[in-house]
TIDO-811083 format. One line per 8 residues: number of its first residue (from 0); for each residue x, y, z negated of N, C-alpha, C, O. Coordinates in nm, 4 decimals. Layout:
NUM) X:Y:Z:X:Y:Z:X:Y:Z:X:Y:Z ~ ...;
END
This chain:
0) 0.0838:0.5880:-1.0381:0.0832:0.4947:-0.9283:0.0956:0.5751:-0.7994:0.0387:0.6836:-0.7869 ~ 0.1698:0.5212:-0.7047:0.1882:0.5901:-0.5771:0.1921:0.4877:-0.4642:0.2278:0.3718:-0.4855 ~ 0.1552:0.5315:-0.3437:0.1557:0.4472:-0.2246:0.2429:0.5144:-0.1192:0.2322:0.6348:-0.0962 ~ 0.3299:0.4351:-0.0549:0.4172:0.4883:0.0502:0.4080:0.4013:0.1742:0.4126:0.2786:0.1656 ~ 0.3950:0.4649:0.2887:0.4021:0.3979:0.4184:0.4172:0.5041:0.5253:0.4232:0.6231:0.4942 ~ 0.4235:0.4631:0.6496:0.4424:0.5578:0.7600:0.3583:0.5157:0.8793:0.2876:0.4150:0.8765 ~ 0.3685:0.5953:0.9826:0.3048:0.5693:1.1105:0.1547:0.5483:1.0927:0.0925:0.6131:1.0086 ~ 0.0969:0.4591:1.1706:-0.0479:0.4384:1.1641:-0.0914:0.3752:1.0333:-0.2064:0.3915:0.9924;
8) -0.0013:0.3029:0.9665:-0.0365:0.2451:0.8362:-0.0732:0.3564:0.7383:-0.1477:0.3340:0.6429 ~ -0.0207:0.4757:0.7623:-0.0450:0.5888:0.6730:-0.1941:0.6161:0.6601:-0.2420:0.6482:0.5513 ~ -0.2672:0.6039:0.7688:-0.4110:0.6307:0.7645:-0.4818:0.5292:0.6753:-0.5790:0.5627:0.6075 ~ -0.4341:0.4076:0.6753:-0.4927:0.3057:0.5891:-0.4441:0.3189:0.4463:-0.5157:0.2820:0.3532 ~ -0.3254:0.3700:0.4273:-0.2698:0.3819:0.2929:-0.3294:0.4993:0.2161:-0.3050:0.5116:0.0961 ~ -0.4060:0.5851:0.2806:-0.4824:0.6869:0.2082:-0.5893:0.6199:0.1228:-0.6304:0.6722:0.0192 ~ -0.6327:0.5047:0.1681:-0.7439:0.4374:0.1054:-0.7143:0.3924:-0.0381:-0.7954:0.4214:-0.1260 ~ -0.6017:0.3226:-0.0677:-0.5803:0.2773:-0.2060:-0.5771:0.3902:-0.3085:-0.6394:0.3764:-0.4138;
16) -0.5066:0.5027:-0.2829:-0.5111:0.6078:-0.3848:-0.6519:0.6592:-0.4108:-0.6880:0.6882:-0.5249 ~ -0.7313:0.6704:-0.3049:-0.8682:0.7175:-0.3226:-0.9487:0.6197:-0.4075:-1.0092:0.6583:-0.5075 ~ -0.9490:0.4934:-0.3672:-1.0318:0.3950:-0.4357:-0.9807:0.3671:-0.5771:-1.0607:0.3493:-0.6689 ~ -0.8485:0.3631:-0.5959:-0.7944:0.3409:-0.7300:-0.8278:0.4577:-0.8228:-0.8505:0.4376:-0.9421 ~ -0.8307:0.5785:-0.7688:-0.8729:0.6934:-0.8485:-1.0193:0.6791:-0.8867:-1.0572:0.7134:-0.9987 ~ -1.1020:0.6295:-0.7963:-1.2430:0.6043:-0.8284:-1.2558:0.5013:-0.9401:-1.3537:0.5015:-1.0147 ~ -1.1557:0.4126:-0.9511:-1.1546:0.3113:-1.0568:-1.0925:0.3646:-1.1860:-1.0786:0.2907:-1.2835 ~ -1.0554:0.4922:-1.1867:-0.9988:0.5517:-1.3070:-0.8482:0.5368:-1.3189:-0.7921:0.5566:-1.4267;
24) -0.7817:0.5019:-1.2085:-0.6361:0.4863:-1.2057:-0.5783:0.5937:-1.1129:-0.5668:0.5714:-0.9924 ~ -0.5424:0.7080:-1.1673:-0.4893:0.8141:-1.0804:-0.3727:0.7632:-0.9943:-0.2751:0.7086:-1.0455 ~ -0.3854:0.7823:-0.8647:-0.2900:0.7296:-0.7679:-0.2636:0.8375:-0.6636:-0.3522:0.9164:-0.6306 ~ -0.1412:0.8401:-0.6123:-0.1018:0.9453:-0.5197:-0.0400:0.8871:-0.3937:0.0180:0.7785:-0.3954 ~ -0.0533:0.9610:-0.2849:0.0131:0.9310:-0.1586:0.1524:0.9904:-0.1708:0.1658:1.1104:-0.1952 ~ 0.2549:0.9109:-0.1547:0.3925:0.9493:-0.1880:0.4398:1.0757:-0.1166:0.5240:1.1477:-0.1703 ~ 0.3882:1.1045:0.0026:0.4367:1.2197:0.0792:0.3645:1.3493:0.0454:0.4050:1.4549:0.0940 ~ 0.2581:1.3456:-0.0367:0.1860:1.4683:-0.0707:0.2693:1.5561:-0.1632:0.3425:1.5064:-0.2488;
32) 0.2574:1.6858:-0.1448:0.3312:1.7801:-0.2289:0.2867:1.7758:-0.3747:0.3624:1.8149:-0.4635 ~ 0.1659:1.7293:-0.4000:0.1150:1.7259:-0.5375:0.1472:1.5949:-0.6095:0.1090:1.5772:-0.7251 ~ 0.2168:1.5033:-0.5425:0.2536:1.3763:-0.6052:0.3592:1.4002:-0.7123:0.4631:1.4600:-0.6842 ~ 0.3340:1.3542:-0.8357:0.4345:1.3716:-0.9405:0.5522:1.2772:-0.9191:0.5439:1.1833:-0.8400 ~ 0.6614:1.3027:-0.9900:0.7778:1.2163:-0.9819:0.7457:1.0761:-1.0324:0.6587:1.0578:-1.1176 ~ 0.8168:0.9781:-0.9791:0.8029:0.8402:-1.0250:0.8781:0.8278:-1.1570:0.9896:0.8781:-1.1710 ~ 0.8161:0.7604:-1.2534:0.8780:0.7395:-1.3840:0.8871:0.5901:-1.4125:0.8248:0.5088:-1.3442 ~ 0.9645:0.5556:-1.5127:0.9824:0.4161:-1.5517:0.8460:0.3498:-1.5730:0.7611:0.4005:-1.6463;
40) 0.8278:0.2362:-1.5074:0.7049:0.1598:-1.5222:0.5939:0.1958:-1.4255:0.4944:0.1237:-1.4181 ~ 0.6073:0.3056:-1.3503:0.5043:0.3417:-1.2521:0.5005:0.2372:-1.1415:0.6045:0.1888:-1.0968 ~ 0.3807:0.2032:-1.0982:0.3651:0.1119:-0.9854:0.3749:0.1913:-0.8562:0.3064:0.2921:-0.8387 ~ 0.4608:0.1452:-0.7657:0.4739:0.2051:-0.6328:0.4426:0.0949:-0.5327:0.5119:-0.0067:-0.5274 ~ 0.3373:0.1154:-0.4529:0.2982:0.0194:-0.3501:0.3562:0.0676:-0.2178:0.3235:0.1764:-0.1704 ~ 0.4422:-0.0142:-0.1589:0.5064:0.0200:-0.0328:0.4490:-0.0699:0.0761:0.4508:-0.1923:0.0632 ~ 0.3984:-0.0095:0.1828:0.3502:-0.0850:0.2972:0.4547:-0.0699:0.4069:0.4830:0.0406:0.4533 ~ 0.5112:-0.1830:0.4472:0.6128:-0.1830:0.5521:0.5822:-0.2985:0.6460:0.6286:-0.4105:0.6250;
48) 0.5038:-0.2708:0.7498:0.4591:-0.3754:0.8410:0.5709:-0.4665:0.8877:0.5677:-0.5868:0.8619 ~ 0.6689:-0.4111:0.9554:0.7798:-0.4902:1.0062:0.8885:-0.5164:0.9032:0.9795:-0.5956:0.9281 ~ 0.8802:-0.4509:0.7874:0.9717:-0.4776:0.6783:1.1049:-0.4056:0.6831:1.1830:-0.4150:0.5884 ~ 1.1330:-0.3343:0.7905:1.2632:-0.2676:0.8038:1.2467:-0.1291:0.8650:1.2833:-0.1062:0.9803 ~ 1.1920:-0.0383:0.7877:1.1714:0.0990:0.8334:1.2593:0.1874:0.7445:1.2385:0.1944:0.6234 ~ 1.3572:0.2546:0.8050:1.4603:0.3266:0.7318:1.4127:0.4162:0.6199:1.4597:0.4026:0.5069 ~ 1.3203:0.5081:0.6473:1.2810:0.6006:0.5413:1.1918:0.5350:0.4361:1.1857:0.5842:0.3234 ~ 1.1226:0.4257:0.4688:1.0482:0.3508:0.3668:1.1479:0.2795:0.2760:1.1286:0.2746:0.1546;
56) 1.2532:0.2247:0.3333:1.3579:0.1618:0.2530:1.4232:0.2652:0.1605:1.4550:0.2347:0.0455 ~ 1.4427:0.3855:0.2103:1.4996:0.4933:0.1294:1.4072:0.5252:0.0112:1.4538:0.5375:-0.1021 ~ 1.2775:0.5387:0.0370:1.1811:0.5660:-0.0697:1.1830:0.4525:-0.1723:1.1790:0.4774:-0.2928 ~ 1.1890:0.3284:-0.1248:1.1968:0.2128:-0.2142:1.3151:0.2297:-0.3095:1.3004:0.2141:-0.4308 ~ 1.4321:0.2615:-0.2542:1.5527:0.2749:-0.3364:1.5400:0.3868:-0.4389:1.5800:0.3694:-0.5540 ~ 1.4849:0.5018:-0.3994:1.4691:0.6132:-0.4940:1.3684:0.5769:-0.6035:1.3901:0.6090:-0.7203 ~ 1.2592:0.5108:-0.5668:1.1593:0.4707:-0.6670:1.2189:0.3696:-0.7643:1.1922:0.3757:-0.8843 ~ 1.2983:0.2781:-0.7139:1.3637:0.1788:-0.8003:1.4615:0.2473:-0.8950:1.4667:0.2136:-1.0133;
64) 1.5391:0.3430:-0.8446:1.6332:0.4176:-0.9286:1.5614:0.4926:-1.0400:1.6157:0.5098:-1.1491 ~ 1.4377:0.5376:-1.0119:1.3589:0.6108:-1.1108:1.2903:0.5173:-1.2105:1.2269:0.5639:-1.3052 ~ 1.3023:0.3869:-1.1901:1.2413:0.2908:-1.2821:1.1046:0.2419:-1.2400:1.0357:0.1758:-1.3177 ~ 1.0639:0.2738:-1.1169:0.9338:0.2290:-1.0682:0.9287:0.0787:-1.0477:1.0292:0.0154:-1.0155 ~ 0.8109:0.0230:-1.0667:0.7836:-0.1180:-1.0363:0.7275:-0.1190:-0.8951:0.6233:-0.0586:-0.8696 ~ 0.7947:-0.1865:-0.8032:0.7596:-0.1738:-0.6621:0.7017:-0.3027:-0.6063:0.7597:-0.4104:-0.6201 ~ 0.5868:-0.2891:-0.5433:0.5231:-0.4000:-0.4721:0.5273:-0.3661:-0.3237:0.4949:-0.2541:-0.2842 ~ 0.5668:-0.4622:-0.2422:0.5748:-0.4411:-0.0974:0.4706:-0.5280:-0.0285:0.4622:-0.6482:-0.0535;
72) 0.3920:-0.4664:0.0579:0.2982:-0.5379:0.1435:0.3579:-0.5339:0.2834:0.3881:-0.4263:0.3351 ~ 0.3752:-0.6509:0.3450:0.4461:-0.6555:0.4728:0.3951:-0.7681:0.5622:0.3345:-0.8646:0.5157 ~ 0.4212:-0.7532:0.6896:0.3955:-0.8590:0.7859:0.5227:-0.9337:0.8204:0.5211:-1.0234:0.9047 ~ 0.6341:-0.8973:0.7556:0.7620:-0.9643:0.7799:0.8450:-0.9641:0.6515:0.9225:-0.8713:0.6286 ~ 0.8297:-1.0669:0.5674:0.8989:-1.0700:0.4383:1.0502:-1.0823:0.4487:1.1196:-1.0657:0.3484 ~ 1.1035:-1.1110:0.5675:1.2479:-1.1202:0.5842:1.3104:-0.9839:0.6129:1.4318:-0.9743:0.6311 ~ 1.2289:-0.8788:0.6172:1.2803:-0.7448:0.6437:1.3633:-0.6917:0.5278:1.3627:-0.7480:0.4183 ~ 1.4336:-0.5840:0.5529:1.5239:-0.5231:0.4545:1.4501:-0.4876:0.3248:1.4940:-0.5261:0.2164;
80) 1.3403:-0.4158:0.3351:1.2696:-0.3681:0.2165:1.2077:-0.4816:0.1350:1.2296:-0.4861:0.0139 ~ 1.1318:-0.5732:0.1950:1.0727:-0.6800:0.1143:1.1769:-0.7683:0.0446:1.1515:-0.8202:-0.0641 ~ 1.2922:-0.7850:0.1061:1.3961:-0.8683:0.0445:1.4414:-0.8132:-0.0905:1.4883:-0.8889:-0.1754 ~ 1.4277:-0.6825:-0.1109:1.4716:-0.6199:-0.2355:1.3635:-0.6196:-0.3434:1.3931:-0.5960:-0.4605 ~ 1.2403:-0.6453:-0.3054:1.1281:-0.6317:-0.3984:1.1099:-0.7552:-0.4870:1.1369:-0.8680:-0.4457 ~ 1.0634:-0.7309:-0.6094:1.0284:-0.8409:-0.7001:0.8912:-0.8974:-0.6640:0.8646:-1.0161:-0.6827 ~ 0.8053:-0.8108:-0.6124:0.6701:-0.8522:-0.5760:0.6463:-0.8206:-0.4289:0.6506:-0.7047:-0.3876 ~ 0.6210:-0.9255:-0.3501:0.5951:-0.9095:-0.2067:0.4639:-0.9791:-0.1738:0.4429:-1.0949:-0.2097;
88) 0.3764:-0.9074:-0.1054:0.2535:-0.9662:-0.0558:0.2692:-0.9764:0.0959:0.2724:-0.8752:0.1660 ~ 0.2787:-1.0982:0.1447:0.2951:-1.1237:0.2876:0.1577:-1.1321:0.3510:0.0785:-1.2206:0.3187 ~ 0.1299:-1.0397:0.4413:0.0047:-1.0360:0.5158:0.0379:-1.0850:0.6566:0.0857:-1.0072:0.7392 ~ 0.0132:-1.2133:0.6848:0.0636:-1.2749:0.8085:-0.0161:-1.2393:0.9342:-0.0786:-1.3249:0.9967 ~ -0.0121:-1.1119:0.9689:-0.0798:-1.0638:1.0890:0.0235:-0.9930:1.1767:0.1188:-0.9342:1.1256 ~ 0.0047:-0.9986:1.3058:0.0994:-0.9399:1.4009:0.1298:-0.7941:1.3669:0.0390:-0.7135:1.3464 ~ 0.2606:-0.7615:1.3613:0.3058:-0.6254:1.3355:0.4030:-0.5829:1.4450:0.4653:-0.6667:1.5102 ~ 0.4149:-0.4546:1.4639:0.5072:-0.4001:1.5623:0.6508:-0.4301:1.5200:0.6911:-0.3967:1.4086;
96) 0.7264:-0.4918:1.6068:0.8666:-0.5274:1.5860:0.8892:-0.6283:1.4739:1.0023:-0.6460:1.4287 ~ 0.7827:-0.6949:1.4286:0.7999:-0.7975:1.3269:0.8560:-0.9251:1.3873:0.8350:-0.9529:1.5054 ~ 0.9274:-1.0027:1.3067:0.9890:-1.1257:1.3550:0.9340:-1.2499:1.2856:0.9697:-1.3617:1.3227 ~ 0.8486:-1.2325:1.1866:0.7951:-1.3460:1.1119:0.6900:-1.4210:1.1937:0.6299:-1.3663:1.2862 ~ 0.6700:-1.5461:1.1577:0.5644:-1.6249:1.2209:0.4319:-1.5837:1.1572:0.4084:-1.6072:1.0387 ~ 0.3467:-1.5224:1.2372:0.2207:-1.4664:1.1879:0.1075:-1.5014:1.2843:0.1298:-1.5627:1.3887 ~ -0.0133:-1.4616:1.2477:-0.1273:-1.4767:1.3371:-0.1040:-1.3838:1.4563:-0.0881:-1.2629:1.4398 ~ -0.1021:-1.4406:1.5739:-0.0780:-1.3618:1.6951:-0.2021:-1.2799:1.7302:-0.3119:-1.3066:1.6815;
104) -0.1822:-1.1811:1.8145:-0.2941:-1.0964:1.8546:-0.2730:-1.0464:1.9967:-0.1600:-1.0232:2.0394 ~ -0.3822:-1.0302:2.0686:-0.3745:-0.9679:2.2005:-0.3812:-0.8161:2.1876:-0.3613:-0.7439:2.2853 ~ -0.4093:-0.7682:2.0668:-0.4136:-0.6237:2.0440:-0.2715:-0.5676:2.0483:-0.1756:-0.6381:2.0169 ~ -0.2583:-0.4420:2.0868:-0.1242:-0.3845:2.0936:-0.0622:-0.3627:1.9557:-0.1300:-0.3316:1.8578 ~ 0.0662:-0.3801:1.9530:0.1539:-0.3513:1.8392:0.0980:-0.4016:1.7064:0.0755:-0.5217:1.6915 ~ 0.0749:-0.3127:1.6094:0.0380:-0.3568:1.4752:-0.1092:-0.3503:1.4430:-0.1450:-0.3486:1.3252 ~ -0.1961:-0.3467:1.5421:-0.3394:-0.3314:1.5142:-0.3939:-0.4388:1.4211:-0.4687:-0.4072:1.3286 ~ -0.3583:-0.5643:1.4432:-0.4128:-0.6716:1.3601:-0.3673:-0.6556:1.2151:-0.4469:-0.6747:1.1233;
112) -0.2420:-0.6212:1.1937:-0.1912:-0.5990:1.0580:-0.2695:-0.4869:0.9904:-0.3078:-0.4995:0.8741 ~ -0.2933:-0.3790:1.0613:-0.3653:-0.2653:1.0047:-0.5094:-0.3025:0.9695:-0.5603:-0.2603:0.8656 ~ -0.5750:-0.3804:1.0540:-0.7119:-0.4232:1.0245:-0.7135:-0.5143:0.9028:-0.8003:-0.5018:0.8164 ~ -0.6169:-0.6065:0.8958:-0.6080:-0.6962:0.7810:-0.5752:-0.6180:0.6542:-0.6233:-0.6524:0.5462 ~ -0.4944:-0.5143:0.6662:-0.4584:-0.4306:0.5522:-0.5814:-0.3614:0.4952:-0.5973:-0.3538:0.3733 ~ -0.6678:-0.3113:0.5814:-0.7906:-0.2466:0.5350:-0.8769:-0.3449:0.4564:-0.9264:-0.3118:0.3487 ~ -0.8949:-0.4644:0.5091:-0.9762:-0.5654:0.4403:-0.9110:-0.6034:0.3074:-0.9799:-0.6174:0.2064 ~ -0.7787:-0.6201:0.3068:-0.7072:-0.6520:0.1834:-0.7302:-0.5439:0.0781:-0.7672:-0.5755:-0.0349;
120) -0.7089:-0.4172:0.1131:-0.7279:-0.3081:0.0182:-0.8711:-0.3041:-0.0342:-0.8935:-0.2807:-0.1530 ~ -0.9676:-0.3268:0.0541:-1.1075:-0.3258:0.0125:-1.1343:-0.4367:-0.0886:-1.2017:-0.4139:-0.1891 ~ -1.0832:-0.5545:-0.0633:-1.1060:-0.6665:-0.1539:-1.0325:-0.6492:-0.2862:-1.0813:-0.6942:-0.3899 ~ -0.9170:-0.5853:-0.2846:-0.8466:-0.5548:-0.4094:-0.9328:-0.4627:-0.4956:-0.9434:-0.4833:-0.6164 ~ -0.9939:-0.3620:-0.4350:-1.0791:-0.2697:-0.5100:-1.2009:-0.3417:-0.5679:-1.2384:-0.3178:-0.6826 ~ -1.2615:-0.4284:-0.4901:-1.3775:-0.5047:-0.5385:-1.3370:-0.5911:-0.6577:-1.4063:-0.5942:-0.7593 ~ -1.2241:-0.6615:-0.6447:-1.1774:-0.7489:-0.7526:-1.1398:-0.6689:-0.8772:-1.1713:-0.7094:-0.9891 ~ -1.0726:-0.5555:-0.8579:-1.0345:-0.4729:-0.9730:-1.1567:-0.4158:-1.0442:-1.1620:-0.4144:-1.1671;
128) -1.2538:-0.3691:-0.9683:-1.3754:-0.3147:-1.0292:-1.4426:-0.4214:-1.1149:-1.4866:-0.3940:-1.2265 ~ -1.4499:-0.5418:-1.0623:-1.5116:-0.6514:-1.1373:-1.4297:-0.6835:-1.2623:-1.4849:-0.6955:-1.3717 ~ -1.2998:-0.6973:-1.2462:-1.2118:-0.7315:-1.3589:-1.2141:-0.6234:-1.4673:-1.2084:-0.6536:-1.5865 ~ -1.2226:-0.4962:-1.4239:-1.2199:-0.3848:-1.5185:-1.3593:-0.3514:-1.5722:-1.3732:-0.2675:-1.6613 ~ -1.4626:-0.4168:-1.5181:-1.5991:-0.3904:-1.5630:-1.6485:-0.2522:-1.5228:-1.7228:-0.1885:-1.5975 ~ -1.6079:-0.2058:-1.4057:-1.6468:-0.0721:-1.3593:-1.7558:-0.0857:-1.2536:-1.7385:-0.1549:-1.1532 ~ -1.8671:-0.0194:-1.2773:-1.9817:-0.0265:-1.1862:-1.9656:0.0707:-1.0698:-1.8830:0.1619:-1.0740 ~ -2.0447:0.0498:-0.9678:-2.0435:0.1438:-0.8543:-2.0822:0.2846:-0.8990:-2.0173:0.3808:-0.8580;
136) -2.1871:0.3000:-0.9828:-2.2184:0.4365:-1.0291:-2.1009:0.5022:-1.1031:-2.0796:0.6228:-1.0903 ~ -2.0256:0.4243:-1.1794:-1.9090:0.4805:-1.2493:-1.8027:0.5233:-1.1485:-1.7388:0.6271:-1.1658 ~ -1.7839:0.4441:-1.0437:-1.6880:0.4812:-0.9394:-1.7359:0.6069:-0.8667:-1.6579:0.6983:-0.8404 ~ -1.8650:0.6097:-0.8349:-1.9207:0.7239:-0.7630:-1.9090:0.8524:-0.8450:-1.8971:0.9610:-0.7884 ~ -1.9123:0.8406:-0.9778:-1.8989:0.9592:-1.0637:-1.7600:1.0206:-1.0515:-1.7413:1.1384:-1.0821 ~ -1.6619:0.9409:-1.0068:-1.5247:0.9912:-0.9886:-1.4989:1.0332:-0.8431:-1.3884:1.0764:-0.8100 ~ -1.5981:1.0209:-0.7581:-1.5832:1.0576:-0.6173:-1.5823:1.2101:-0.6041:-1.6463:1.2810:-0.6817 ~ -1.5098:1.2578:-0.5060:-1.5097:1.4033:-0.4776:-1.6541:1.4502:-0.4641:-1.7344:1.3866:-0.3958;
144) -1.6867:1.5601:-0.5283:-1.8254:1.6062:-0.5280:-1.8421:1.7431:-0.4642:-1.9395:1.8131:-0.4917 ~ -1.7492:1.7811:-0.3807:-1.7575:1.9131:-0.3173:-1.7725:1.9037:-0.1664:-1.7353:1.9957:-0.0936 ~ -1.8268:1.7926:-0.1199:-1.8420:1.7777:0.0245:-1.9870:1.7819:0.0660:-2.0176:1.7707:0.1847;
END
């Protein structure tokens, strides 16, 4: 499993690989040098706030060519990248340069989308832990222990 995004979303996208690894699902940040190649059937989660970011679209295409199953989380489902995906999660919060009708914000650029993304990722982890029957102590046992 791998996660790809850019800009400020990148700071939030560190979160799913960490938490999914705590759940026993090894996951990588796509830009890390230690990330293995994408293989047929691997899940690739792409976060593209505005839906049309050139190098994210490029990563989408390479992952698809490698046989990856790609899910796109976006604030603009009409963007280039989400239009190609089989699975799109529309997070209707204001994004930078987005054109979709979403929850407006007085915050600059994509702040609301990023805040909503954090809550979404957190709730996905809670739901997965429950569904998989994984306790907090079991998750904590997989936490980095050298800090």
